[in-house]
N, C-alpha and C positions, 0 to 999 in steps of 0.2 A: 504494500500500500504506500502511496507517495505521501509526502508531508501535506500537500494541499488537500488530498482526499481525506487524510486523517483529520485535519483541521475542520474540513467541511462536515465530517461525520460527527465530530465533537460538538460543533455548533448546532448541527441538526438535532443531535440527541439532547442538547441543553434546551433548545427552543421547543422541542417536542414535549419534553417533560413539564415545561412551565406553561405552555400555551394551550395544551389540550384540555377541554372542559371535562369535568367529572362525568362519568357515564350516568345516563338517566336510568332510573329503575325500570325494569321490564314489567309492563302491565300484566296482571294476572289474567290469563285467558279463561273465559267462561265456557263451560261445557255442561250440557243438561245433566249429566251424571254427577257433577260436582255441586249442583244446587240442592241445598238441604230441605227439600219439600216436606219430607216426613217430620223433621224437626220443627219446621214452621207450622205444620198442621197440628202438632202436639201442643203448640203454644197458644192456640186459640180456644175459645169456649167449645166444649164437647157438643155433639149434635143433640144428645138427650142425656139425662142423668144416667151415669153408669156406662155410657156408650163411648166409642172413639171413632176417629176418622180413618178412612182408607183412601189412598190416592187412586182415583178412578182413571184420570188421563191428564196428560200435560202437553203443552205445545209452546214453542217459541220462548222458552224460559230465558234464553240469552239475548233476545231481541228487544226492541223498544218496549213492547208490551206482550208479555207472555202470561200464561196461566197454568194453574193446577186445579183440576176439578176434583173435589172431595165428595165421597159418599159415606153414609153411616155404615160402619162395619156391622155386618149381619143384618142390615136393614132391608126394607122392601122398596118397591118402586115409588112409594109415597113417603119415604123417610127423608129427613132433612139432608140437604147438600150444602156445600159451601164452595166459594171460588176464591183462590189465592191469586193475587196479581204480582207480577215481577217485572222489573226493568233491568235489563242487562245482567240478570242473575240475582239481583237484589230484591228481597221480599218487600213489597210496598204495603201489604195489608190485604184485607178481604174486600170483595166487590161491594157487599152490603154488610152492615154490622150484625144483623140477626141471621140466624140459620133459617133457611127457607128451602122450598123445593124449586131448584133452578137447574137448567140444563144448557150447556154451551151449544149454540146453534150455528156458529161460524166465527172465524177469526181472520185477521190480516196481520201484517207486521206491527201495526199500532192500535189495533182494536180487538175487542172480544164481545160478541153478541150473545146474550143470554135470554132465555125465556123462563119466566117464573110462573108457577101454577099454584092454584089453591082451589078448595071446594066452594061451590056456589050452591046455596039452597040445600037440596037433598042429595047432592053429588056424593058418590062413594069416593073413598081415597084413591081407588084404582082408576077412576074416570073423572078427574077434576076438569071443570069447564072454565074456571077463571084463568085468565092469561094476561101477562104483561111482558112486552119485549123491551129490553134495555140494551144499550151499548156502552161499554167502558172504552174510552179512547185516551191514548197517551197524547198530551198536548205539548210535549217537549220538556216539561218539568214536573208534571203531576198527571193524575188520571181524572178525567171528567166523566160523569155518568150522564148519558143522553137518554132521555125517557124517564118515566117515573113509575113507582109502584103505588097501588092504592093505599092511602093512609089508613083506611078502615080495616084493611087486611094485614098490613105489615107494621103499622104503628109508626110513630115519629122516630123511633130508635133505629130504623133500618136505613 
């Protein structure tokens, strides 16, 4: 190695060590299998006294608005369900505060559509005719509920 090449190497090494910025932390990658849905489900009110939740289905957990649909463990088709909402793998909360009978009817990258059902008049639990369709939409910083549930059926707490 020549003197000028050595001098250049030393100055390059010196400038490299002092002018390079510190490496930025690597962001944690979200994968649906790493989202703790069961833990999140265990942290909300149970569907009925003495009952627990089972994860029925999930979708888009690592996207702008994802969901986990919960069913009552050992329940029937008329048992309470619940919807957990996620943004980029982070648990945001439930779609509505109370446990009700709802079913996801569709979803996009930033929305989840749900139909809630309840008995009207002499309806049997297996054939409820009351229906309300709502959509949960990610607005860039939080979730908006589009549509409403009947206050007389769901109360102000939902």
